[in-house]
Every structure is written in structure tokens, then in C-alpha cells.
ZAKE-641688 format. One record per residue (C-alpha): x, y, z; residue in three letters. Coordinates in pm, whole numbers, padded with zeros to 5 digits, always signed. Layout:
<pts>
XYZALA...
</pts>
This chain:
<pts>
+00195+01947-00246UNK+00219+01993+00132UNK-00135+02142+00162UNK-00276+01851-00042UNK-00104+01593+00180UNK-00221+01777+00491UNK-00581+01790+00369UNK-00581+01421+00274UNK-00436+01318+00611UNK-00686+01537+00796UNK-00969+01377+00601UNK-00875+01028+00726UNK-00867+01149+01087UNK-01203+01322+01051UNK-01347+01007+00896UNK-01226+00802+01194UNK-01442+01004+01433UNK-01724+01136+01211UNK-01764+00871+00943UNK-01704+00853+00568UNK-02011+01055+00470UNK-01911+01346+00693UNK-01552+01343+00564UNK-01668+01334+00202UNK-01906+01625+00260UNK-01680+01851+00468UNK-01330+01759+00350UNK-01313+01581+00016UNK-01624+01760-00115UNK-01544+02107+00023UNK-01479+02398-00212UNK-01128+02456-00077UNK-01035+02093-00145UNK-01144+02136-00507UNK-00919+02442-00521UNK-00626+02230-00404UNK-00702+01971-00672UNK-00721+02254-00926UNK-00368+02359-00827UNK-00255+02000-00880UNK-00418+02006-01223UNK-00249+02339-01302UNK+00088+02198-01204UNK+00030+01893-01427UNK-00081+02121-01713UNK+00235+02334-01686UNK+00444+02018-01680UNK+00263+01891-01989UNK+00317+02217-02177UNK+00685+02219-02080UNK+00731+01857-02193UNK+00555+01926-02526UNK+00803+02207-02599UNK+01107+01985-02548UNK+01294+01867-02856UNK+01316+01602-02977UNK+00973+01526-02841UNK+01011+01148-02854UNK+01273+01168-02579UNK+01018+01330-02348UNK+00708+01130-02438UNK+00710+00957-02100UNK+00671+01297-01931UNK+00390+01389-02168UNK+00206+01068-02084UNK+00255+01102-01708UNK+00143+01465-01688UNK-00148+01398-01922UNK-00253+01098-01710UNK-00289+01323-01406UNK-00511+01562-01602UNK-00730+01280-01733UNK-00769+01124-01387UNK-00865+01461-01236UNK-01106+01524-01522UNK-01256+01177-01474UNK-01309+01245-01105UNK-01474+01578-01183UNK-01704+01421-01442UNK-01798+01145-01198UNK-01889+01405-00937UNK-02087+01619-01184UNK-02255+01367-01413UNK-02230+01027-01244UNK-02512+00868-01047UNK-02487+00593-00790UNK-02766+00425-00600UNK-02938+00097-00526UNK-03250-00098-00613UNK-03416-00374-00412UNK-03569-00647-00625UNK-03858-00864-00510UNK-03931-01200-00676UNK-04133-01163-00998UNK-04196-00789-00937UNK-04057-00565-01217UNK-03845-00271-01097UNK-03824+00039-01320UNK-03667+00286-01074UNK-03373+00303-00835UNK-03286+00526-00539UNK-02973+00740-00572UNK-02726+00791-00286UNK-02887+01134-00238UNK-03226+00971-00179UNK-03372+01072-00518UNK-03597+00831-00708UNK-03459+00790-01064UNK-03606+00602-01358UNK-03441+00310-01533UNK-03477+00284-01914UNK-03569-00083-01877UNK-03730-00312-01620UNK-03549-00560-01395UNK-03733-00867-01265UNK-03585-01097-01004UNK-03651-01460-01089UNK-03449-01616-00806UNK-03172-01544-00560UNK-02928-01802-00428UNK-02649-01806-00172UNK-02397-02052-00315UNK-02196-02212-00031UNK-01861-02381-00046UNK-01928-02756-00099UNK-02036-02930+00220UNK-02045-02613+00430UNK-02266-02312+00495UNK-01989-02060+00424UNK-02097-01839+00130UNK-01888-01874-00184UNK-02100-01638-00396UNK-02433-01455-00407UNK-02623-01492-00735UNK-02927-01295-00853UNK-03099-01435-01162UNK-03257-01141-01340UNK-03493-01108-01635UNK-03428-00791-01840UNK-03688-00757-02115UNK-03676-01127-02195UNK-03301-01164-02147UNK-03189-01384-01856UNK-02872-01266-01680UNK-02686-01363-01362UNK-02544-01094-01135UNK-02300-01203-00864UNK-01991-01083-00679UNK-01730-00968-00933UNK-01977-01044-01213UNK-02160-00724-01303UNK-02429-00658-01562UNK-02398-00368-01809UNK-02673-00219-02022UNK-02728+00123-02180UNK-02457+00289-01970UNK-02587+00138-01645UNK-02394-00112-01434UNK-02549-00339-01172UNK-02361-00503-00884UNK-02470-00757-00626UNK-02482-00565-00296UNK-02707-00732-00038UNK-02997-00970+00023UNK-03241-01066+00297UNK-03380-01391+00433UNK-03702-01349+00232UNK-03512-01397-00093UNK-03510-01030-00197UNK-03194-00897-00360UNK-03039-00550-00346UNK-02827-00433-00638UNK-02596-00134-00657UNK-02660+00087-00960UNK-02395+00302-01127UNK-02440+00533-01425UNK-02110+00707-01497UNK-02000+00662-01860UNK-01798+00983-01893UNK-01615+00976-01561UNK-01501+00615-01600UNK-01395+00671-01961UNK-01170+00965-01877UNK-01034+00797-01564UNK-00945+00476-01746UNK-00778+00678-02023UNK-00571+00840-01750UNK-00476+00498-01614UNK-00367+00382-01960UNK-00159+00696-02013UNK+00003+00643-01674UNK+00092+00285-01763UNK+00232+00396-02099UNK+00434+00671-01928UNK+00584+00425-01682UNK+00682+00187-01962UNK+00842+00470-02160UNK+01022+00596-01849UNK+01192+00261-01800UNK+01259+00203-02169UNK+01364+00550-02289UNK+01741+00587-02302UNK+01706+00956-02208UNK+01507+00910-01889UNK+01670+00978-01553UNK+01625+00616-01453UNK+01807+00480-01760UNK+02094+00723-01700UNK+02129+00588-01348UNK+02106+00235-01480UNK+02395+00255-01726UNK+02667+00147-01484UNK+02454-00122-01322UNK+02311-00416-01514UNK+02225-00612-01206UNK+01963-00357-01111UNK+01793-00403-01449UNK+01708-00752-01330UNK+01558-00590-01021UNK+01327-00380-01236UNK+01217-00685-01432UNK+01157-00877-01111UNK+00958-00589-00973UNK+00714-00626-01248UNK+00708-00982-01269UNK+01099-02145+02922UNK+00832-02309+03141UNK+00882-02448+03501UNK+00949-02824+03510UNK+00649-03031+03615UNK+00499-03371+03547UNK+00318-03371+03216UNK-00050-03472+03225UNK-00145-03795+03051UNK-00255-03790+02690UNK-00270-04007+02380UNK+00052-04147+02230UNK+00180-03922+01954UNK+00101-04173+01677UNK-00256-04223+01803UNK-00308-03847+01840UNK-00172-03799+01488UNK-00427-04052+01358UNK-00702-03858+01537UNK-00578-03542+01364UNK-00630-03710+01025UNK-01007-03717+01069UNK-01210-03452+00885UNK-01397-03185+01077UNK-01607-02883+00992UNK-01421-02585+01136UNK-01465-02215+01062UNK-01702-02290+00776UNK-01473-02532+00593UNK-01389-02901+00599UNK-01031-02948+00714UNK-00806-03191+00903UNK-00886-03218+01272UNK-00520-03130+01319UNK-00603-02774+01209UNK-00875-02741+01473UNK-00644-02885+01740UNK-00365-02643+01650UNK-00594-02340+01661UNK-00765-02464+01981UNK-00432-02507+02161UNK-00304-02170+02041UNK-00615-01989+02160UNK-00602-02145+02507UNK-00230-02157+02570UNK-00091-01886+02342UNK+00129-02141+02160UNK+00047-02437+01940UNK+00213-02692+02167UNK+00226-02753+02541UNK+00521-02900+02727UNK+00643-03078+02415UNK+00299-03217+02334UNK+00153-03176+01986UNK-00177-02989+01940UNK-00353-03321+01876UNK-00214-03455+02205UNK-00339-03148+02393UNK-00685-03191+02244UNK-00677-03567+02304UNK-00569-03514+02664UNK-00864-03285+02731UNK-01103-03529+02563UNK-00986-03853+02725UNK-00784-03752+03035UNK-00975-03449+03153UNK-00914-03519+03524UNK-00539-03501+03459UNK-00574-03166+03284UNK-00831-02991+03501UNK-00563-02859+03740UNK-00295-02789+03477UNK-00231-02412+03432UNK-00247-02399+03053UNK-00515-02132+02997UNK-00347-01797+02931UNK-00514-01479+03063UNK-00341-01187+02893UNK-00503-00888+03059UNK-00359-00791+03399UNK-00683-00631+03521UNK-00882-00945+03442UNK-00627-01154+03632UNK-00647-00912+03923UNK-01027-00912+03930UNK-01032-01291+03920UNK-00763-01315+04183UNK-00531-01509+03955UNK-00154-01501+04002UNK+00062-01540+03694UNK-00035-01545+03328UNK-00163-01903+03324UNK-00448-02060+03515UNK-00597-02409+03527UNK-00952-02475+03413UNK-01060-02559+03770UNK-00909-02239+03913UNK-01049-02033+03628UNK-01399-02165+03694UNK-01370-02114+04069UNK-01246-01756+04039UNK-01503-01676+03769UNK-01787-01806+03986UNK-01665-01600+04282UNK-01642-01291+04066UNK-01984-01367+03919UNK-02154-01376+04257UNK-02002-01042+04359UNK-02015-00828+04043UNK-02239-00981+03783UNK-01968-01202+03640UNK-01867-01231+03279UNK-02198-01126+03130UNK-02181-00797+03315UNK-01814-00750+03245UNK-01866-00813+02874UNK-02158-00571+02839UNK-02125-00373+02511UNK-02278-00066+02677UNK-01973-00004+02890UNK-01758+00286+02770UNK-01405+00421+02815UNK-01186+00207+03039UNK-01480-00022+03100UNK-01502-00090+02726UNK-01136-00191+02722UNK-01199-00423+03017UNK-01505-00559+02838UNK-01287-00656+02540UNK-01041-00829+02773UNK-01327-01015+02941UNK-01458-01128+02603UNK-01114-01272+02524UNK-01117-01461+02855UNK-01475-01571+02800UNK-01388-01711+02456UNK-01149-01955+02622UNK-01418-02051+02870UNK-01672-02107+02589UNK-01428-02319+02389UNK-01378-02548+02686UNK-01752-02568+02751UNK-01825-02656+02386UNK-01554-02922+02385UNK-01668-03079+02710UNK-02034-03052+02606UNK-01978-03249+02286UNK-02072-02964+02051UNK-01731-02851+01927UNK-01611-03137+01708UNK-01839-03151+01404UNK-01718-03484+01272UNK-02030-03644+01128UNK-02162-03554+00780UNK-02535-03618+00742UNK-02788-03525+00476UNK-03127-03402+00594UNK-03463-03484+00433UNK-03402-03224+00159UNK-03065-03375+00069UNK-02867-03084+00217UNK-02543-03207+00370UNK-02449-03079+00715UNK-02181-03161+00970UNK-02280-03246+01326UNK-02112-03288+01662UNK-02187-03572+01904UNK-02452-03385+02102UNK-02601-03171+01824UNK-02966-03212+01726UNK-02947-03462+01439UNK-03174-03472+01131UNK-03498-03664+01180UNK-03421-03897+00889UNK-03101-04033+01044UNK-03098-04413+01075UNK-03085-04589+01410UNK-02738-04730+01336UNK-02598-04388+01253UNK-02769-04231+01552UNK-02614-04492+01783UNK-02273-04456+01614UNK-02268-04077+01657UNK-02402-04071+02013UNK-02186-04356+02147UNK-01857-04327+01959UNK-01699-04094+02215UNK-01790-04327+02500UNK-01645-04627+02318UNK-01323-04437+02249UNK-01306-04346+02619UNK-01332-04716+02712UNK-01045-04801+02475UNK-00832-04527+02631UNK-00897-04663+02980UNK-00797-05009+02859UNK-00495-04854+02682UNK-00596-05034+02363UNK-00459-04765+02134UNK-00438-04992+01831UNK-00813-05044+01842UNK-00861-04672+01904UNK-00668-04596+01587UNK-00890-04844+01399UNK-01195-04653+01529UNK-01045-04332+01394UNK-00984-04505+01060UNK-01346-04625+01052UNK-01462-04269+01123UNK-01253-04141+00833UNK-01403-04411+00608UNK-01753-04308+00721UNK-01675-03943+00646UNK-01542-04027+00301UNK-01847-04238+00224UNK-02096-03972+00334UNK-01920-03658+00211UNK-01685-03769-00066UNK-01797-03485-00296UNK-01719-03208-00049UNK-01398-03329+00116UNK-01071-03156+00025UNK-00860-03340-00229UNK-00575-03560-00101UNK-00327-03296-00219UNK-00507-03019-00030UNK-00536-03237+00278UNK-00166-03332+00277UNK-00061-02971+00209UNK-00262-02841+00504UNK-00124-03105+00741UNK+00233-03024+00635UNK+00162-02653+00670UNK+00035-02708+01025UNK+00358-02887+01115UNK+00577-02603+00988UNK+00475-02363+01262UNK+00778-02165+01375UNK+00637-01912+01621UNK+00838-01599+01698UNK+01177-01765+01726UNK+01243-01760+01350UNK+01151-01391+01324UNK+01366-01303+01626UNK+01657-01507+01487UNK+01632-01325+01151UNK+01622-00982+01321UNK+01914-01066+01552UNK+02131-01213+01278UNK+02037-00929+01042UNK+02135-00665+01300UNK+02469-00835+01367UNK+02552-00869+00997UNK+02434-00513+00926UNK+02648-00371+01209UNK+02947-00577+01094UNK+02910-00446+00737UNK+02887-00086+00855UNK+03194-00131+01075UNK+03404-00261+00788UNK+03280+00017+00562UNK+03364+00291+00815UNK+03711+00148+00876UNK+03780+00126+00503UNK+03793-00252+00490UNK+03653-00468+00215UNK+03348-00679+00274UNK+03419-01014+00440UNK+03355-01296+00187UNK+03266-01534+00471UNK+03010-01298+00627UNK+02874-01214+00283UNK+02819-01586+00211UNK+02655-01636+00551UNK+02414-01348+00492UNK+02326-01471+00141UNK+02269-01824+00270UNK+02049-01698+00556UNK+01836-01489+00319UNK+01811-01774+00070UNK+01703-02030+00332UNK+01448-01798+00490UNK+01308-01702+00148UNK+01275-02066+00042UNK+01102-02153+00371UNK+00853-01869+00329UNK+00791-01974-00033UNK+00707-02324+00095UNK+00464-02172+00348UNK+00310-01960+00070UNK+00268-02259-00163UNK+00122-02481+00110UNK-00135-02218+00209UNK-00219-02179-00160UNK-00255-02555-00215UNK-00460-02619+00098UNK-00689-02317+00064UNK-00745-02336-00311UNK-00673-01964-00357UNK-00362-01747-00361UNK-00302-01637+00002UNK-00297-01257-00011UNK-00607-01145+00176UNK-00487-01093+00534UNK-00216-00941+00750UNK-00017-01263+00785UNK-00032-01338+00413UNK+00063-00985+00304UNK+00363-00976+00541UNK+00469-01322+00428UNK+00455-01209+00066UNK+00651-00893+00147UNK+00920-01104+00318UNK+00952-01318+00004UNK+00977-01010-00216UNK+01242-00858+00011UNK+01438-01183-00002UNK+01429-01190-00383UNK+01539-00825-00406UNK+01817-00874-00150UNK+01954-01174-00337UNK+01932-00988-00667UNK+02130-00692-00529UNK+02379-00895-00326UNK+02650-00898-00591UNK+02660-00523-00649UNK+02579-00419-00292UNK+02737-00650-00031UNK+02534-00486+00248UNK+02197-00575+00090UNK+02167-00936+00220UNK+02212-00813+00578UNK+01957-00538+00522UNK+01722-00787+00358UNK+01751-01037+00643UNK+01679-00761+00895UNK+01378-00642+00695UNK+01245-00997+00654UNK+01273-01051+01029UNK+01073-00736+01101UNK+00807-00842+00850UNK+00777-01181+01019UNK+00742-01016+01359UNK+00458-00807+01217UNK+00303-01123+01072UNK+00301-01270+01423UNK+00054-00996+01522UNK-00198-01174+01301UNK-00120-01512+01458UNK+00159-01757+01403UNK+00072-01950+01087UNK-00303-01880+01110UNK-00540-02150+00982UNK-00646-02151+00620UNK-00994-02006+00564UNK-01234-01960+00276UNK-01218-01631+00086UNK-01499-01380+00118UNK-01694-01379-00210UNK-01582-01028-00307UNK-01215-01131-00272UNK-01246-01411-00526UNK-01094-01205-00804UNK-00762-01237-00992UNK-00723-00862-00953UNK-00673-00917-00579UNK-00363-01125-00650UNK-00221-00869-00890UNK-00309-00573-00666UNK-00150-00719-00351UNK+00159-00850-00533UNK+00235-00515-00695UNK+00176-00319-00373UNK+00395-00556-00170UNK+00679-00514-00420UNK+00657-00136-00381UNK+00650-00160+00001UNK+00954-00388-00005UNK+01148-00146-00222UNK+01054+00147+00003UNK+01178-00060+00299UNK+01514-00106+00123UNK+01533+00265+00045UNK+01475+00348+00411UNK+01736+00102+00540UNK+01978+00203+00265UNK+01934+00565+00377UNK+02000+00466+00737UNK+02323+00295+00628UNK+02423+00608+00434UNK+02359+00832+00736UNK+02581+00610+00951UNK+02852+00550+00689UNK+02888+00911+00571UNK+03161+00834+00322UNK+02918+00636+00107UNK+02626+00879+00114UNK+02651+00976-00254UNK+02699+00621-00381UNK+02408+00495-00172UNK+02188+00779-00296UNK+02231+00639-00644UNK+02120+00299-00519UNK+01816+00452-00347UNK+01714+00640-00660UNK+01740+00323-00867UNK+01501+00154-00625UNK+01270+00454-00592UNK+01176+00466-00959UNK+01032+00112-00979UNK+00889+00148-00625UNK+00688+00458-00716UNK+00583+00307-01049UNK+00464-00011-00877UNK+00277+00187-00612UNK+00097+00388-00880UNK+00021+00070-01074UNK-00108-00099-00757UNK-00341+00193-00685UNK-00474+00177-01041UNK-00534-00199-01021UNK-00711-00152-00688UNK-00930+00118-00841UNK-01025-00106-01134UNK-01101-00391-00894UNK-01319-00163-00679UNK-01504-00045-00988UNK-01571-00404-01093UNK-01678-00515-00745UNK-01860-00210-00605UNK-01919+00023-00899UNK-01697+00297-00757UNK-01327+00325-00837UNK-01253+00570-00554UNK-01441+00595-00224UNK-01203+00806-00010UNK-01139+00509+00217UNK-00844+00574+00458UNK-00627+00310+00290UNK-00690+00465-00052UNK-00618+00813+00077UNK-00296+00716+00252UNK-00178+00522-00054UNK-00224+00848-00248UNK-00037+01040+00022UNK+00246+00786+00004UNK+00261+00828-00374UNK+00287+01208-00342UNK+00551+01180-00067UNK+00775+00953-00273UNK+00725+01143-00597UNK+00890+01447-00442UNK+01250+01313-00429UNK+01220+01198-00791UNK+01101+01541-00903UNK+01293+01777-00674UNK+01610+01600-00554UNK+01787+01510-00877UNK+02140+01533-01006UNK+02440+01617-00789UNK+02327+01963-00679UNK+02149+01856-00359UNK+02287+01724-00032UNK+02296+01342-00031UNK+02237+01345+00345UNK+01924+01558+00301UNK+01800+01305+00045UNK+01861+01013+00281UNK+01698+01191+00575UNK+01393+01257+00358UNK+01369+00892+00248UNK+01412+00777+00606UNK+01120+00986+00734UNK+00915+00925+00418UNK+00885+00564+00526UNK+00648+00686+00799UNK+00386+00718+00524UNK+00428+00346+00448UNK+00394+00259+00817UNK+00078+00467+00851UNK-00069+00326+00528UNK-00023-00033+00640UNK-00039-00026+01020UNK-00213+00303+01095UNK-00509+00219+00875UNK-00527-00143+00991UNK-00510-00077+01363UNK-00621+00285+01411UNK-00814+00441+01124UNK-01017+00140+01008UNK-01212+00137+00683UNK-01305-00133+00433UNK-00936-00211+00367UNK-00842-00267+00732UNK-00742-00616+00842UNK-00540-00756+01133UNK
</pts>
């Protein structure tokens, strides 16, 4: 299997620099790669023949199914390559289309005509963010709708919504692959059956390992189921600022509490969601109503050292006045930000350009806020009845009434007068009147009271890095303490064991609350980004650690350490990032299932790695801990395989292609091969336990590359930060 893994890994690197088409042509489509796949098929065939000759056969049916599934999947891939056709067709309104263009550029005939009657971008209510793309097609008198995750099938052809243009033309993906999909799906079903039989057969290796441990059966079921002191600038009282945060605003394509915008605004400028003990709403209110107090406050964070050096800024933080002065001086000497941000700059200059864009984003945010174009608070319907959200100084619809026009243009000035007079009670009443106006004008598109309350509570539960660092620190201390007692032959400390269980339980419950609040406020299960996936993995690790805590006293400490690391990784994607709408293609229940299953497998692999590390340190327990690792490896590998299959089915439903040699797909396959090896080759008591643990420790590199390497280095359609 080593040559196969090497070829797959090389393909992802080649794709990084040469593109997917080049990698598919010169790596995945090369004759020598087909030879490697043929060897894999031969190995599976020999395994199938061997399993069929075992008696009684029913005790080895799981092996028959698993080996046969590999053969069917390989056969399905071969049939797809030999007999399948993929392409696209662009439909123009009321113009019948009887041909499509294949990926090879060949014009192919369709056995029926497609006529586009209309195309519509369906936005989320009250916004311009696309919720779905719908093509209404006439097929020989039959009216059908084709949209994201809603394909049309006819006579062996499948049509998927792919693209559109401003003229109302729609582009559909076309797939004609009846034999390849049939064999591949049969392989998936056989794989699923084999996994079920493996866990249920009393003669399987896994069930033999399970006999002394009933607690781990539950695991299998779960698997499936300091700043310098200074005078603070003036701002609004906390209660008044909180009332301001209760107004609705259009932000990032969705209607949300103004609190969400304030939190994100403060985080982007300052690097944290609060400043000097002030809430995000107070920071935003201070800039709106006490700008002269804030203009010289160093609260804008400039991360890049070279940008700070070029601007002549000392320290990581700079005031708005100093930032503007330095930027103007730099502009007059070297072309300023526009020159620094030029996309044509390469090498080191490109890196500097990215840093300048980050600095410029802060500048633009301040300019939009001060220019009255950032806070889109006012819902108005234009002459066509289309509802839009407008800021104070936006161009308003021509049909707006004089009263509304005056209200929108003058509200900020009136609020400023109330602030000067320190009449905060009246200011709060103005905010209440604004909320009433918003509810009157946009009642059908506002989030429900439950969603609104959930998002506001979620925004308040920001923890930053301190919780992750606390979990890592406490986990390391408890882990070291457990290893020390094990090495000295002492029993586990009941007090420390209770502390570790309590810490894992509390952290798990907190993360579950975060998960539920993001779900409630966003209206979809939060699994589509780096923060959400790490949060889910932390929850899974917590559940597994608590499940294993009775049989393995060291597991809560390991779990707490792993959860802390996952939360630190989540911080890379932003501390409690704001809720956003899902991309249309992600609005599928298969996304939830795919991510959940994959995260369970990753969590189990994490436990196997840390369990191996403990075994390498505490040598006297190497054999006992190998048994624990094997018991976790079986469901981990099964879940990984199941997750890959679900992802393939989802891709086939969404894009018409169940395997596209994307780096994430390829590395998931590599990870599956890497972790299959210890289950196939390192069994029984005839191999060194330490060699097994060393292998599992280094095998976790494949997990790291699959998640982080693809996201941050290799790219592809699965990459997210």
C-alpha cells in the first residue's frame, strides 16, 4: 500500500501547483496509477477468495462483504471512466436545447429537449444573500424545477444547477453514468453491511476484544449515534448601549441584532471583542457619539511588523488619528495603500500586499462607520415592492415618504443631541422607536424572537483563548499526574479523577450550549466551517472521554487536553465567529451526517494517538493500552469509511460526480489506508506493543494533514479556515 499512498500524496502536491486537471491527467489518470489500483483490486480479490474458503462461512461474511465492496467500488470507478459522460449545457429563455458539451469539449446529443422557462435567485427573506438557485425547465411538456441539491433525472441523464448569468441564462451540469454509479453504490452498501457484521459477529476481532469490556460497547453505539492603565474614553452607559444592540441591522447578508455587528466590528479593529472592560456595543457607541474621545485611543491593532515599520508605528496598537497620519505620509512617499495592496505584486511583496489589505480593511470599516454607510438599520420597499435595508447616508428609494426620509437622515443627529444632553432615557426610547419601525416595515423577514434571543446570548458567551488555554493547562497537569502515579505503581487518585471528570463535563456542556445557540440563531446545524467542526469535535471528545472514564481513569485527562487543543484550533477561525447564512449547496441533511461521522472518527484517532503516547511513556502498560487503542481503532476506521461514502453520495447529488480527486478526498483516502494497516497487519500478541503505539502516534500525521494541510496549504473545494 505504500506506493499507493505515495502516489496519492504526490497527486495532491502536484495539484497545488499545476491544478486539478493536470493532476488528473498526469497522476490519477496515468497508466502506472491504474496499475497500482489493479494491485489493490488483486489484493481485495485474494482476500475475497480466502474469506469464501473459510468455514463456517457465516462467521466470515463481514470479510466477504468488505473485500467485495472494494472490488465493486474499483469497478464502479473504472466504468465511470470508460462509459460515463459529464458536461454542461447553457439554457437560454424559451430556446430548446438538444445537445450538451462534454468535459472533453465534444458536442453530444440529448434524447430530449430542455427549454428554460425562467430562472430565479431565491434570497433569504429580507436580504440579497442567495438561499437557492432555481431553473424552471420544460421537458417535452413536463414542468420541472432544478435547484441546488434538487437534481432532475430522465433516461439515465442527471441535471444539476451549476451556474447562471445576469441575463437570466442558466447553466446545468449533465451527467450520464448509469453503470459506474450502480456498481459504486453497490460497493458502498456492501461496505456498510460489512461494517455492521464486523461489529455484530461474535467471531470478529473487534468482538473478541470487546468481551472483557462492556463500557466500550457504549462507545461504539455512541460513535454511530494585560493592557497599560489609562483613562477610558467616554461612551454610552452599558444599559443604553445594550438597548442599542437590540436594534436589527443587515449585516453580512442577514438580519441580525446590532450586537452581532458591534462584536465583530470591535474584534476586527482591536483583536478582541471588548476594550478596557467595555462591551462591544459600548465601543461602537463610543465611536458613534464620542468620536473625539476615541480618535487618539490606540485600539486599532496592526498585526504585521513590516506594515508597522513602514508606517512608522511603534507597538501593536495605533489610534485612528495616528493611523491616518502615518498612512498619509506613507501615501505621499510610496503610493500608499492602493500601491501596497496591488494584486500584481509577487513573492514577498504579495505577502506584504495581504498585510496591507488587512490594515486597509480596518481603515475602510472606520470610514464606512463615520460616513454613515455601515449601519443598515432602515428597511424600505422600493417601487417594485422589493425590501432592502439602508444606512443613514445611502441612496434611498425614490418612493420613500418625506417623513421617513427625514427620520432616516436626521435620526443620528437627534441621537447625538441626546447624548450631549446626557438624556439617555430618551435615547433608549429612540432606540425602542427604531425597533418598532423595523418590526412594522420588515416583520416578515426579521428573525423570530427565539432566534434573536439565542444569538444575543451566544454573543455574550464569548470566551476567547483563555478557556482553551485553561483546558490545555489543566489537561497537561492531570495527564502528567496520572502518568506519574502509573509509573510509580500507585492507584489513580479518586479526587483527581473526579476533578478531571467534572472539568470535561463542564466544558462539554458549555460547548453543547454554544452549539445549540448557533443552531437556533442560524436556523441550520452549525457544521460548515473551521470553528464549527472543531467545536463539534470537542463535544465528541468530551462524550467519549466521559464514556471511557470508568474503565480508563486516564481518559478524562486525555480528553480535556484534546478538547483544549481543539478549542485553540477553533480560535484560528475566530473566537465565536458570527452566525452566517449557509451557501445554497450546503443546505443538505447529508452535510450534517457527513461532518458528524467524520468528526467522531477524528476524535477517536486523537484518543488513539494520545493513548499511544501514554503507553510509550508508561511502558508497563503498553500491552493493556494497545487493547484500548484497537477497540477505538475499529469504530474510528469504520466511521471514517462511512463518512467518505456519505460525502461521495452528497457530492453525487450536488455536483453529479461522487469523486473528483480533490485534495481533501484524496487525503481522507490516504488516512483510511494508513489506519487500516494496524487492523490488518498488527493483530494478536505476536507484534511489539511499542511498535504498534509508535505507528499510531505517527499515523495521526495523516489526520493533521487531512484537516489542516488541506485547509491552509493544499486548498481545494473542501478547504475552509
